[in-house]
Rosetta silent file (secondary structure, phi, psi, omega in degrees, C-alpha in Angstrom):
SEQUENCE: XXXXXXXXXXXXXXXXXXXXXXXXXXXXXXXXXXXXXXXXXXXXXXXXXXXXXXXXXXXXXXXXXXXXXXXXXXXXXXXXXXXXXXXXXXXXXXXXXXXXXXXXXXXXXXXXXXXXXXXXXXXXXXXXXXXXXXXXXXXXXXXXXXXXXXXXXXXXXXXXXXXXXXXXXXXXXXXXXXXXXXXXXXXXXXXXXXXXXXXXXXXXXXXXXXXXXXXXXXXXXXXXXXXXXXXXXXXXXXXXXXXXXXXXXXXXXXXXXXXXXXXXXXXXXXXXXXXXXXXXXXXXXXXXXXXXXXXXXXXXXXXXXXXXXXXXXXXXXXXXXXXXXXX
SCORE:     score description
SCORE:     0.000 S_00000001
   1 L     0.000  135.855  175.165  -38.093   -1.079  -72.396 S_00000001
   2 E  -112.525  130.611  172.495  -37.593   -3.279  -69.330 S_00000001
   3 E  -125.541  130.966  175.670  -40.235   -3.608  -66.633 S_00000001
   4 E  -130.318  154.941  173.299  -39.698   -5.923  -63.699 S_00000001
   5 E  -128.072  171.522 -179.627  -41.635   -7.001  -60.665 S_00000001
   6 E  -133.023  135.221  176.600  -40.662   -9.017  -57.595 S_00000001
   7 E  -166.593  160.039  168.422  -42.520  -11.813  -55.864 S_00000001
   8 L   -87.936  175.288 -174.541  -42.293  -15.228  -54.256 S_00000001
   9 H   -58.135  -32.223 -176.161  -44.095  -18.208  -55.806 S_00000001
  10 H   -71.402   -9.077  179.704  -47.314  -17.527  -53.898 S_00000001
  11 H  -112.576   15.321 -177.193  -47.721  -14.172  -55.705 S_00000001
  12 H   -64.765  -31.488  178.360  -47.120  -15.398  -59.241 S_00000001
  13 H   -65.470  -34.295  175.812  -50.781  -14.978  -60.229 S_00000001
  14 H   -67.105  -47.545 -178.593  -50.486  -11.281  -59.333 S_00000001
  15 H   -61.123  -40.830  179.858  -47.234  -10.886  -61.265 S_00000001
  16 H   -67.067  -37.743  177.863  -48.697  -12.622  -64.323 S_00000001
  17 H   -64.222  -40.656  174.988  -51.812  -10.421  -64.220 S_00000001
  18 H   -60.559  -49.218 -179.560  -49.581   -7.344  -64.147 S_00000001
  19 H   -59.504  -41.758  177.798  -47.550   -8.668  -67.071 S_00000001
  20 H   -59.192  -41.989 -176.334  -50.701   -9.435  -69.059 S_00000001
  21 H   -68.166  -30.416  177.824  -51.980   -5.896  -68.534 S_00000001
  22 H   -76.770  -47.784 -177.150  -48.701   -4.411  -69.809 S_00000001
  23 H   -70.174  -20.682  176.162  -48.258   -6.703  -72.811 S_00000001
  24 H   -57.197  -39.982 -178.761  -51.898   -6.170  -73.827 S_00000001
  25 H   -94.922  -32.313 -173.933  -50.946   -2.651  -74.918 S_00000001
  26 L  -134.477   80.419 -174.654  -47.217   -3.116  -75.554 S_00000001
  27 L   -64.966  -13.739 -178.939  -46.375   -6.691  -76.605 S_00000001
  28 L   -92.321   -0.723  177.492  -42.710   -5.809  -77.188 S_00000001
  29 L   -67.225  137.290  174.145  -42.016   -4.814  -73.585 S_00000001
  30 E   -86.179   99.799 -178.261  -39.505   -7.082  -71.843 S_00000001
  31 E   -98.624  123.011 -174.629  -41.444   -7.976  -68.691 S_00000001
  32 E  -115.412  129.450  170.927  -39.362   -9.746  -66.051 S_00000001
  33 E   -96.305  108.824  174.371  -40.636  -11.556  -62.970 S_00000001
  34 E   -78.118  104.449 -175.099  -37.897  -11.369  -60.368 S_00000001
  35 E   -83.543  106.647  179.353  -38.596  -14.589  -58.493 S_00000001
  36 L   -89.411   67.591 -171.535  -37.642  -14.066  -54.854 S_00000001
  37 L  -176.573  177.712  171.797  -37.863  -17.779  -54.252 S_00000001
  38 L   -96.726  156.078  173.377  -36.606  -21.114  -55.559 S_00000001
  39 L   -63.092  130.708 -175.988  -38.069  -22.861  -58.594 S_00000001
  40 L  -105.699  124.900 -176.020  -40.881  -25.095  -57.311 S_00000001
  41 L   -67.640  -14.451 -179.742  -41.376  -28.484  -59.019 S_00000001
  42 L   -89.265    0.685 -179.742  -45.115  -28.293  -58.305 S_00000001
  43 L  -110.506  132.768  176.157  -45.566  -25.166  -60.453 S_00000001
  44 L   -88.360   96.992 -175.721  -45.912  -25.278  -64.224 S_00000001
  45 H   -75.590   -8.990  177.715  -43.815  -22.262  -65.188 S_00000001
  46 H   -65.906  -20.254  177.299  -44.622  -22.694  -68.884 S_00000001
  47 H   -67.982  -12.134  178.617  -47.871  -20.835  -68.151 S_00000001
  48 H  -111.056   29.519 -173.514  -45.660  -17.732  -67.758 S_00000001
  49 L   -67.659  -16.480  177.245  -43.809  -18.218  -71.049 S_00000001
  50 L   -74.177  -11.400 -175.212  -44.670  -14.689  -72.232 S_00000001
  51 L  -119.068  163.189  171.754  -42.404  -13.355  -69.485 S_00000001
  52 E   -96.171  128.903  176.702  -38.812  -13.782  -68.396 S_00000001
  53 E  -105.035  124.031 -175.111  -38.431  -15.354  -64.954 S_00000001
  54 E  -125.785   95.806  179.556  -35.241  -14.353  -63.168 S_00000001
  55 E   -62.651  144.412 -171.896  -34.689  -15.986  -59.731 S_00000001
  56 H   -62.548  -35.431 -177.588  -32.924  -13.717  -57.269 S_00000001
  57 H   -76.578   -7.328  172.349  -30.047  -16.093  -56.556 S_00000001
  58 H   -76.577  -11.855 -179.598  -29.224  -16.173  -60.276 S_00000001
  59 H   -74.596  -22.923  175.046  -28.044  -12.571  -59.932 S_00000001
  60 L    85.956   20.127 -179.585  -24.915  -13.767  -58.104 S_00000001
  61 L   -88.258  119.146 -178.999  -24.961  -11.439  -55.083 S_00000001
  62 L   -66.648  -23.142 -177.575  -23.189  -12.994  -52.071 S_00000001
  63 H   -64.090  -23.056 -170.811  -25.036  -10.600  -49.727 S_00000001
  64 H   -63.000  -34.754 -179.049  -28.333  -12.428  -50.215 S_00000001
  65 H   -61.932  -46.201  179.468  -27.532  -15.331  -47.871 S_00000001
  66 H   -67.690  -41.628  179.339  -26.923  -13.026  -44.917 S_00000001
  67 H   -61.607  -39.897 -179.048  -29.888  -10.811  -45.796 S_00000001
  68 H   -62.511  -33.537 -179.742  -32.152  -13.846  -45.985 S_00000001
  69 H   -73.249  -18.001 -175.876  -31.206  -14.841  -42.440 S_00000001
  70 H  -108.481  -17.603 -172.355  -32.205  -11.403  -41.126 S_00000001
  71 L  -111.944  145.187  171.384  -35.242  -10.433  -43.211 S_00000001
  72 L   -81.298 -176.922 -172.253  -38.802  -11.736  -43.368 S_00000001
  73 H   -62.904  -39.304  179.943  -40.537  -12.328  -46.700 S_00000001
  74 H   -69.573  -44.901 -178.262  -41.716   -8.708  -47.135 S_00000001
  75 H   -62.492  -44.209 -177.467  -38.381   -7.230  -46.110 S_00000001
  76 H   -70.170  -39.793  178.557  -36.343   -9.489  -48.396 S_00000001
  77 H   -60.686  -33.871  179.345  -38.672   -9.022  -51.387 S_00000001
  78 H   -86.268  -30.371 -177.708  -38.219   -5.246  -51.106 S_00000001
  79 H   -66.747  -28.979 -176.980  -34.526   -5.326  -50.187 S_00000001
  80 L   -81.442   -3.260 -174.960  -33.497   -6.972  -53.457 S_00000001
  81 H   -57.029  -53.489 -179.865  -35.074   -4.215  -55.568 S_00000001
  82 H   -67.171  -25.350  175.857  -31.959   -2.068  -56.132 S_00000001
  83 H   -63.675  -41.302  177.466  -29.903   -5.225  -56.719 S_00000001
  84 H   -65.284  -41.569  176.377  -32.181   -6.057  -59.662 S_00000001
  85 H   -57.592  -48.785 -177.762  -31.832   -2.509  -60.999 S_00000001
  86 H   -61.846  -45.874 -178.880  -28.044   -2.753  -60.793 S_00000001
  87 H   -62.173  -45.007 -177.028  -27.931   -6.215  -62.361 S_00000001
  88 H   -69.398  -37.756  175.094  -30.255   -5.288  -65.233 S_00000001
  89 H   -63.714  -37.071 -178.014  -28.383   -2.067  -66.026 S_00000001
  90 H   -73.094  -37.984 -173.910  -25.130   -4.040  -66.057 S_00000001
  91 H   -95.559  -11.732  178.855  -26.339   -6.950  -68.180 S_00000001
  92 L  -122.215   71.153 -173.322  -28.682   -5.047  -70.549 S_00000001
  93 L   -63.779  -15.673 -179.514  -26.465   -2.198  -71.818 S_00000001
  94 L   -79.927   -9.589 -173.778  -28.948   -1.299  -74.556 S_00000001
  95 L   -95.394  129.718 -179.065  -31.584   -0.215  -72.021 S_00000001
  96 L   -95.016  -26.806 -178.662  -31.729    3.442  -70.930 S_00000001
  97 E  -139.989  143.254  178.618  -34.568    3.227  -68.399 S_00000001
  98 E  -130.233  137.462  178.959  -35.892    0.491  -66.159 S_00000001
  99 E  -112.642  135.631  166.958  -39.202    0.419  -64.308 S_00000001
 100 E  -103.745  135.079  178.313  -40.055   -1.526  -61.185 S_00000001
 101 E  -133.207  131.147  175.796  -43.792   -2.238  -60.661 S_00000001
 102 L   -59.769  147.933 -178.316  -45.360   -4.057  -57.681 S_00000001
 103 L   -67.361  -22.140 -179.207  -47.081   -7.331  -58.648 S_00000001
 104 L   -93.045   37.493  176.953  -50.458   -6.185  -57.251 S_00000001
 105 E  -119.723  150.282  175.361  -50.775   -3.420  -59.850 S_00000001
 106 E  -132.424  140.529  177.291  -52.677   -3.465  -63.136 S_00000001
 107 E   -95.696  141.810 -179.985  -52.248   -1.183  -66.165 S_00000001
 108 L  -120.616   -0.903  173.055  -55.246    0.302  -67.985 S_00000001
 109 L  -140.179  169.744  178.460  -53.308    2.309  -70.574 S_00000001
 110 L   -62.090  135.779  177.702  -50.071    1.723  -72.444 S_00000001
 111 H   -66.697  -14.352  176.481  -46.996    1.835  -70.238 S_00000001
 112 H   -63.378  -17.815  174.446  -45.440    3.941  -73.003 S_00000001
 113 H   -58.085  -29.045 -178.344  -47.354    6.839  -71.403 S_00000001
 114 H   -70.111  -29.244 -173.562  -44.628    6.823  -68.757 S_00000001
 115 H   -66.255  -21.779 -177.985  -41.887    7.452  -71.308 S_00000001
 116 H   -83.630    1.176 -171.320  -43.101   10.987  -72.000 S_00000001
 117 H  -105.783   -0.272 -172.335  -42.577   12.101  -68.398 S_00000001
 118 L   -71.958  -57.368  177.552  -38.810   11.856  -67.942 S_00000001
 119 L    49.206   46.809  176.991  -37.607   15.235  -69.249 S_00000001
 120 L    84.043    6.680 -178.745  -34.051   14.620  -68.008 S_00000001
 121 L   -71.008  151.611  173.879  -35.047   13.031  -64.693 S_00000001
 122 L   -90.037  -24.742  179.093  -32.797   10.502  -62.981 S_00000001
 123 E  -152.135  147.575  173.372  -35.761    8.782  -61.293 S_00000001
 124 E  -111.972  135.163 -179.485  -39.559    8.844  -61.483 S_00000001
 125 E  -133.219  157.573  175.226  -41.617    8.524  -58.305 S_00000001
 126 E  -119.854  108.838  177.379  -45.306    8.621  -57.409 S_00000001
 127 E   -67.218  151.876 -178.648  -46.131   10.526  -54.209 S_00000001
 128 L   -61.148  -38.944 -178.761  -48.989    9.173  -52.130 S_00000001
 129 L  -129.430  148.854  179.367  -50.930   12.426  -52.422 S_00000001
 130 L  -129.123   -7.886  179.180  -50.776   15.224  -54.992 S_00000001
 131 L  -117.379  145.659  178.386  -53.551   17.639  -53.924 S_00000001
 132 L   -72.181  116.545 -179.987  -53.718   19.782  -50.782 S_00000001
 133 L   -78.939  154.179  179.509  -56.505   18.334  -48.574 S_00000001
 134 L   -73.296  -30.564  177.688  -58.883   20.599  -46.672 S_00000001
 135 L  -141.595  172.817 -178.130  -58.406   18.569  -43.491 S_00000001
 136 L   -59.769  131.529  179.338  -56.193   15.752  -42.314 S_00000001
 137 L  -121.327  161.340 -176.226  -56.655   12.639  -44.428 S_00000001
 138 H   -60.337  -33.159  179.824  -55.523    9.063  -43.935 S_00000001
 139 H   -62.856  -32.174  175.815  -53.056    9.346  -46.795 S_00000001
 140 H   -67.260  -44.736  179.394  -51.115   12.031  -44.917 S_00000001
 141 H   -64.577  -39.411  176.909  -50.856    9.842  -41.827 S_00000001
 142 H   -63.165  -35.828  179.821  -49.819    6.874  -43.980 S_00000001
 143 H   -66.742  -36.351  177.688  -47.115    9.050  -45.549 S_00000001
 144 H   -65.229  -34.169 -178.277  -45.682    9.892  -42.139 S_00000001
 145 H   -84.993  -38.739 -167.546  -45.425    6.185  -41.303 S_00000001
 146 H  -110.099  -11.081 -174.707  -44.518    4.672  -44.661 S_00000001
 147 L   111.355  154.495 -174.015  -42.823    7.434  -46.660 S_00000001
 148 L   -80.510  -16.493  177.051  -44.138   10.146  -48.961 S_00000001
 149 E  -113.354  145.707  171.786  -43.739    8.025  -52.120 S_00000001
 150 E   -94.922  118.601 -176.033  -45.186    4.616  -52.810 S_00000001
 151 E   -90.672   23.517  163.355  -42.407    2.467  -54.218 S_00000001
 152 E   -65.478  -16.250  173.026  -44.820    0.058  -55.816 S_00000001
 153 E  -135.507  132.518  168.434  -43.626    2.118  -58.765 S_00000001
 154 E  -156.556  134.782  174.722  -40.178    3.537  -59.411 S_00000001
 155 E  -113.728  138.271  178.546  -38.350    4.286  -62.637 S_00000001
 156 E  -125.718  135.579  178.659  -34.561    4.730  -62.812 S_00000001
 157 E   -96.949  147.928  173.303  -32.633    6.171  -65.774 S_00000001
 158 L   -77.378   93.386  177.262  -29.207    5.042  -66.925 S_00000001
 159 L  -154.865  171.584 -176.309  -27.334    8.215  -66.065 S_00000001
 160 H   -56.968  -47.406 -178.350  -24.737    9.233  -63.501 S_00000001
 161 H   -68.702  -40.306  179.932  -27.311   10.251  -60.890 S_00000001
 162 H   -60.545  -44.295 -179.586  -29.586    7.274  -61.538 S_00000001
 163 H   -70.115  -31.692  174.652  -26.770    4.769  -61.051 S_00000001
 164 H   -65.048  -41.050  178.292  -25.632    6.607  -57.911 S_00000001
 165 H   -59.062  -46.823 -178.460  -29.154    6.310  -56.487 S_00000001
 166 H   -60.401  -45.742 -178.105  -29.162    2.561  -57.125 S_00000001
 167 H   -64.342  -44.853  178.875  -25.749    2.058  -55.483 S_00000001
 168 H   -63.237  -46.217 -178.348  -26.642    4.176  -52.419 S_00000001
 169 H   -63.927  -42.326  179.832  -30.059    2.524  -52.031 S_00000001
 170 H   -59.720  -44.118 -178.871  -28.586   -0.958  -52.412 S_00000001
 171 H   -63.966  -39.993 -179.944  -26.081   -0.406  -49.604 S_00000001
 172 H   -67.739  -42.576 -176.499  -28.803    0.829  -47.226 S_00000001
 173 H   -74.427  -19.320  175.210  -31.203   -2.003  -47.985 S_00000001
 174 H   -60.532  -32.471 -174.253  -28.498   -4.600  -47.485 S_00000001
 175 H  -117.642  -25.631 -170.589  -28.581   -3.767  -43.762 S_00000001
 176 L  -134.265   56.194  174.870  -31.652   -1.657  -43.041 S_00000001
 177 L  -113.955   78.157 -171.214  -34.681   -2.828  -45.012 S_00000001
 178 L  -126.344  155.214  169.163  -36.959   -3.539  -42.093 S_00000001
 179 E   -88.208   83.344 -173.448  -40.538   -3.156  -40.985 S_00000001
 180 E  -139.444   74.221 -175.034  -39.479   -1.102  -37.969 S_00000001
 181 H   -64.743  -27.918  179.024  -41.663    1.977  -37.672 S_00000001
 182 H   -62.555  -30.661  177.944  -40.402    2.668  -34.147 S_00000001
 183 H   -96.560    6.036  178.704  -36.980    3.380  -35.666 S_00000001
 184 L    78.026   22.110 -179.097  -38.465    5.278  -38.591 S_00000001
 185 E  -114.371  128.071  172.949  -37.753    2.509  -41.110 S_00000001
 186 E  -129.561   87.191 -176.810  -40.377    1.139  -43.481 S_00000001
 187 L    40.152 -125.258 -173.674  -38.548   -1.331  -45.733 S_00000001
 188 L   -85.396  -13.602 -165.220  -37.283    0.361  -48.919 S_00000001
 189 H   -75.004  -49.504 -171.735  -39.620    3.348  -48.987 S_00000001
 190 H   -69.183  -19.921  173.777  -38.504    5.857  -46.368 S_00000001
 191 H   -61.302  -36.516 -178.178  -34.939    5.730  -47.637 S_00000001
 192 H   -71.007  -21.474  174.444  -36.143    7.363  -50.842 S_00000001
 193 H   -58.834  -39.385 -177.571  -37.600   10.235  -48.802 S_00000001
 194 H   -93.066   -7.813  179.564  -34.054   11.335  -47.983 S_00000001
 195 H   -60.104  -33.358 -178.849  -32.555   10.403  -51.355 S_00000001
 196 L   -64.341  -17.105  175.814  -33.671   13.780  -52.725 S_00000001
 197 L   -71.809  -25.196 -171.091  -31.217   15.409  -50.295 S_00000001
 198 L  -111.376  -22.754 -170.775  -28.303   13.768  -52.061 S_00000001
 199 L  -123.200  150.072 -175.618  -29.295   13.203  -55.686 S_00000001
 200 L   -92.995  153.426  166.932  -30.414   15.450  -58.520 S_00000001
 201 L    63.172   35.907  171.333  -33.461   15.348  -60.781 S_00000001
 202 E   -85.826  119.379 -167.596  -35.661   12.917  -58.858 S_00000001
 203 E  -108.359  128.523  174.231  -39.085   13.670  -60.294 S_00000001
 204 E   -94.869  128.344 -178.170  -42.475   13.249  -58.592 S_00000001
 205 L   -88.260  120.480 -177.732  -45.326   12.622  -61.013 S_00000001
 206 L  -102.712   58.776  179.060  -48.401   14.718  -60.194 S_00000001
 207 L  -123.480  120.603 -175.092  -50.916   12.775  -62.295 S_00000001
 208 L   -66.459  -13.831  178.787  -53.895   11.214  -60.438 S_00000001
 209 L   -85.848   -2.725  175.830  -54.004    8.307  -62.894 S_00000001
 210 L   -96.926  122.230  172.394  -50.594    7.050  -61.758 S_00000001
 211 L    59.664   47.868  171.430  -50.646    4.668  -58.784 S_00000001
 212 E   -70.790  136.927 -174.710  -54.226    5.191  -57.639 S_00000001
 213 L  -161.630 -179.471 -175.764  -54.756    3.191  -54.428 S_00000001
 214 H   -61.409  -30.991 -175.656  -56.557    3.104  -51.094 S_00000001
 215 H   -76.031  -10.385  177.856  -54.277    5.740  -49.545 S_00000001
 216 H  -123.066   17.984  178.075  -55.298    8.409  -52.083 S_00000001
 217 L   -64.626  -22.254  179.177  -59.012    7.666  -52.540 S_00000001
 218 L   -64.022  -21.797 -177.823  -59.729   10.853  -50.554 S_00000001
 219 L  -118.675    0.700 -174.499  -58.522   12.883  -53.551 S_00000001
 220 L  -132.611  124.849 -178.571  -59.280   10.561  -56.476 S_00000001
 221 L  -114.601  118.230 -177.708  -62.658    9.581  -57.834 S_00000001
 222 E   -82.864  131.372  178.476  -62.751    6.775  -60.392 S_00000001
 223 E  -127.582  160.633  175.627  -65.130    7.199  -63.322 S_00000001
 224 E  -134.667  129.328  175.819  -65.817    5.158  -66.428 S_00000001
 225 E  -125.597  121.247 -172.143  -66.872    6.457  -69.819 S_00000001
 226 L    54.429 -115.607 -178.208  -67.518    3.826  -72.467 S_00000001
 227 L  -110.172   14.228 -175.948  -64.601    1.387  -71.924 S_00000001
 228 E  -116.268  135.785  175.641  -62.093    3.817  -70.421 S_00000001
 229 E   -91.203  139.910  176.549  -61.472    4.619  -66.751 S_00000001
 230 E  -128.086  157.316  178.069  -60.722    8.194  -65.715 S_00000001
 231 E  -116.387  114.839  178.205  -59.648    9.763  -62.429 S_00000001
 232 L    72.887  -42.045  179.227  -61.536   12.909  -61.355 S_00000001
 233 L  -158.468  170.066 -179.222  -62.093   14.090  -64.958 S_00000001
 234 L   -70.876   -5.486  176.484  -61.663   13.035  -68.569 S_00000001
 235 L   -74.891  -17.151 -173.596  -58.370   14.932  -68.560 S_00000001
 236 L  -128.808   90.908  174.875  -56.771   12.139  -66.521 S_00000001
 237 E   -66.395  149.585  174.946  -57.133    8.556  -67.750 S_00000001
 238 L   -71.996  118.381  178.861  -56.342    5.839  -65.225 S_00000001
 239 L   -88.771  -53.627  175.314  -52.851    4.601  -66.129 S_00000001
 240 E  -150.672  144.562 -177.699  -52.358    2.052  -63.350 S_00000001
 241 E  -114.871  139.856 -177.824  -54.174    1.043  -60.173 S_00000001
 242 E  -106.610  111.072 -176.545  -52.502   -0.422  -57.092 S_00000001
 243 L   -90.564   44.651 -175.944  -54.601   -3.145  -55.416 S_00000001
 244 L   -60.287  126.426  176.486  -52.494   -3.081  -52.258 S_00000001
 245 L    81.013    2.951  179.655  -53.926   -5.247  -49.477 S_00000001
 246 L   -83.517  138.265  178.098  -56.773   -6.644  -51.574 S_00000001
 247 L  -128.375  124.223  179.038  -57.617  -10.301  -51.150 S_00000001
 248 L   -54.136  140.618  179.153  -60.050  -12.106  -53.475 S_00000001
 249 L    96.910   -8.091  179.128  -63.252  -13.148  -51.767 S_00000001
 250 L  -106.131  163.296 -176.023  -63.476  -10.180  -49.378 S_00000001
 251 L  -107.720   23.006  177.048  -65.723   -7.153  -49.630 S_00000001
 252 E  -122.395  153.935 -178.287  -63.170   -4.532  -48.668 S_00000001
 253 L   -68.115  -37.447 -178.136  -60.683   -2.662  -50.820 S_00000001
 254 L  -146.105  147.769  172.593  -57.766   -3.416  -48.532 S_00000001
 255 L   -96.175    1.190  179.181  -56.965   -5.549  -45.521 S_00000001
 256 L   -67.908  -36.224 -176.665  -54.206   -3.135  -44.506 S_00000001
 257 L  -126.387  127.799  177.639  -56.683   -0.897  -42.672 S_00000001
 258 L   -90.883   96.693 -178.434  -59.782   -2.088  -40.837 S_00000001
 259 L  -155.659  142.465 -179.771  -62.264    0.671  -41.556 S_00000001
 260 H   -65.897  -17.839  179.763  -65.728    0.895  -43.086 S_00000001
 261 H   -66.543  -15.042  179.797  -64.452    3.637  -45.416 S_00000001
 262 H  -105.123   12.910  169.226  -62.790    0.876  -47.425 S_00000001
 263 E   -68.796  136.415 -177.046  -65.919   -1.189  -47.924 S_00000001
 264 L   -70.795  143.933  175.329  -66.450   -1.438  -51.676 S_00000001
 265 L   -61.197  141.730  178.881  -69.248    0.478  -53.270 S_00000001
 266 L   -68.958  -24.333  176.953  -72.169   -1.766  -54.197 S_00000001
 267 L  -137.048  169.098  173.395  -72.173   -0.115  -57.593 S_00000001
 268 L   109.944  173.240 -173.562  -69.834    2.018  -59.614 S_00000001
 269 H   -65.174  -36.483 -177.117  -66.519    1.961  -61.391 S_00000001
 270 H   -65.777  -44.290  178.105  -64.430    1.127  -58.323 S_00000001
 271 H   -62.827  -42.157  178.683  -66.374   -2.014  -57.504 S_00000001
 272 H   -61.146  -40.716 -179.864  -66.225   -3.110  -61.148 S_00000001
 273 H   -58.918  -47.219 -178.660  -62.464   -2.556  -61.161 S_00000001
 274 H   -70.014  -38.616  177.929  -61.958   -4.848  -58.156 S_00000001
 275 H   -61.092  -43.347  179.756  -64.402   -7.483  -59.418 S_00000001
 276 H   -68.324  -34.960  177.893  -62.549   -7.682  -62.723 S_00000001
 277 H   -65.188  -40.715  177.862  -59.183   -7.837  -60.954 S_00000001
 278 H   -61.391  -41.038  177.427  -60.363  -10.798  -58.894 S_00000001
 279 H   -61.650  -42.798 -179.927  -61.409  -12.585  -62.094 S_00000001
 280 H   -62.762  -44.236  179.775  -57.984  -11.936  -63.627 S_00000001
 281 H   -60.523  -44.556 -178.253  -56.166  -13.298  -60.573 S_00000001
 282 H   -67.578  -34.152  177.981  -58.231  -16.462  -60.540 S_00000001
 283 H   -69.389  -18.096  178.890  -57.716  -16.990  -64.257 S_00000001
 284 L  -102.138   21.366  171.423  -53.985  -16.844  -63.545 S_00000001
 285 L    85.016   23.642 -177.486  -54.106  -19.615  -60.949 S_00000001
 286 H   -55.495  -44.169 -174.842  -54.628  -17.621  -57.766 S_00000001
 287 H   -59.889  -35.515  178.710  -56.487  -20.415  -55.953 S_00000001
 288 H   -84.880  -48.140 -171.226  -53.556  -22.801  -56.377 S_00000001
 289 H   -70.567  -34.904 -176.183  -50.570  -20.447  -56.281 S_00000001
 290 L   -65.823  -20.344 -179.791  -51.589  -18.320  -53.289 S_00000001
 291 L   -91.678   -0.410 -178.562  -51.469  -21.388  -51.056 S_00000001
 292 L   -82.719  127.693  178.808  -47.908  -22.357  -51.980 S_00000001
 293 L   -78.958  135.948  177.401  -45.383  -21.695  -49.242 S_00000001
 294 L   -57.109  145.175 -178.239  -42.196  -19.957  -50.366 S_00000001
 295 L   -83.482  -23.823  177.863  -39.216  -22.293  -50.627 S_00000001
 296 L   -71.909  148.661 -179.976  -36.684  -19.810  -49.291 S_00000001
 297 L   -93.877   88.261  177.343  -36.139  -19.828  -45.537 S_00000001
 298 L   -77.641  160.339  173.161  -37.015  -16.276  -44.535 S_00000001
 299 L   -65.720  131.285 -179.631  -36.634  -15.061  -40.968 S_00000001
 300 L  -110.422  143.347  175.454  -39.861  -15.837  -39.163 S_00000001
 301 L   -67.157  128.235  178.414  -41.347  -13.989  -36.204 S_00000001
 302 L   -52.470  134.287 -171.624  -41.175  -16.279  -33.137 S_00000001
 303 L  -135.278   27.025  171.818  -44.657  -17.696  -32.705 S_00000001
 304 L   -71.556  169.014 -176.571  -44.665  -19.967  -29.675 S_00000001
 305 H   -55.173  -42.498 -178.325  -47.395  -19.415  -27.095 S_00000001
 306 H   -63.842  -33.344  179.099  -45.136  -17.222  -24.948 S_00000001
 307 H   -71.369  -40.970  178.690  -44.369  -15.005  -27.951 S_00000001
 308 H   -64.190  -41.301  177.921  -48.053  -14.608  -28.863 S_00000001
 309 H   -64.363  -42.398  179.809  -48.897  -13.741  -25.242 S_00000001
 310 H   -60.761  -43.128  179.398  -45.997  -11.287  -25.126 S_00000001
 311 H   -65.617  -38.620  178.776  -47.151   -9.489  -28.269 S_00000001
 312 H   -64.260  -45.106  179.591  -50.704   -9.309  -26.934 S_00000001
 313 H   -63.942  -41.202  179.165  -49.528   -7.881  -23.607 S_00000001
 314 H   -60.290  -43.638  179.322  -47.270   -5.384  -25.358 S_00000001
 315 H   -63.329  -45.268 -179.251  -50.185   -4.173  -27.474 S_00000001
 316 H   -63.822  -43.403 -178.384  -52.506   -3.902  -24.455 S_00000001
 317 H   -66.895  -39.630  178.890  -49.909   -2.068  -22.360 S_00000001
 318 H   -61.669  -43.959  178.797  -49.079    0.343  -25.165 S_00000001
 319 H   -65.458  -39.485 -179.198  -52.760    1.217  -25.577 S_00000001
 320 H   -65.834  -42.560  179.064  -53.222    1.564  -21.828 S_00000001
 321 H   -61.797  -40.511  179.398  -50.219    3.875  -21.508 S_00000001
 322 H   -64.428  -44.481 -177.992  -51.571    6.050  -24.316 S_00000001
 323 H   -65.209  -37.560 -174.814  -55.032    6.266  -22.757 S_00000001
 324 H   -81.959  -46.457 -171.209  -53.705    7.104  -19.281 S_00000001
 325 H  -105.195   -8.057  178.520  -50.729    9.321  -20.027 S_00000001
 326 L    59.187   37.618  178.078  -51.591   10.526  -23.564 S_00000001
 327 L  -122.633    0.000    0.000  -48.076    9.759  -24.775 S_00000001
């Protein structure tokens, strides 16, 4: 089994924590850190010797230079995802399925649990929500903006349809992997919303223990019995949790959304989960690694005084127009 993640040097503590959580249950898994960065002489990479580190420019794709000039760090880190799938399928012919997992995820059960869910599928996906809410919830609104699936997890099978998905997705992300909600684009995710129109057997997993995160807390309640975490009931063990937007040292679940609903419980399983995750990150060098600037020259948002003033005015005018004209 191959599992890979993607990150720049400043996220290596997250990637290593993910790898540790997978190898704890399945030491024979080939866990690959796709390094979307250059090797940094100030980092001791021997601390990650349990994993394979594969820098993105070692894949040999000529498109990366042009993409790097057009994409910021988030866009480029997500745009290379299908390239890694294609490269790994081509160079590891013995592998039938490959999983991508975001670096800010941790596993609490064996990743082999995923292997029982394919049933002929070409791809496995985790939708943001799986239960019908009684009223509008934040996860529905997030799905409209970001896509109905969270691509912090995606599995692709070596089959005709799976390889077609990778090729189609790769071509789109080469040119259109942007944080551009006004145009209906949210990096790699919203493309997969329409992939189901073209490709067969893309399977959505309706298990609350897969990819639990801030956007689905409205439907998922974390519990702990003895040393095992469950979601909603003992029928659903927590397989993996997505700590999207969490930053060690803060008292909120995510920095993506500024809302008191994401203040951590003073007690309970959820708070314990985050406290333990922070300990894991720090034990993997978070304090040093998170401050390292990526070596690749990503496109940066102009940030001179005139640009900052312009963005502020644009935000104020947009809000004013909404309040006055309700559009």
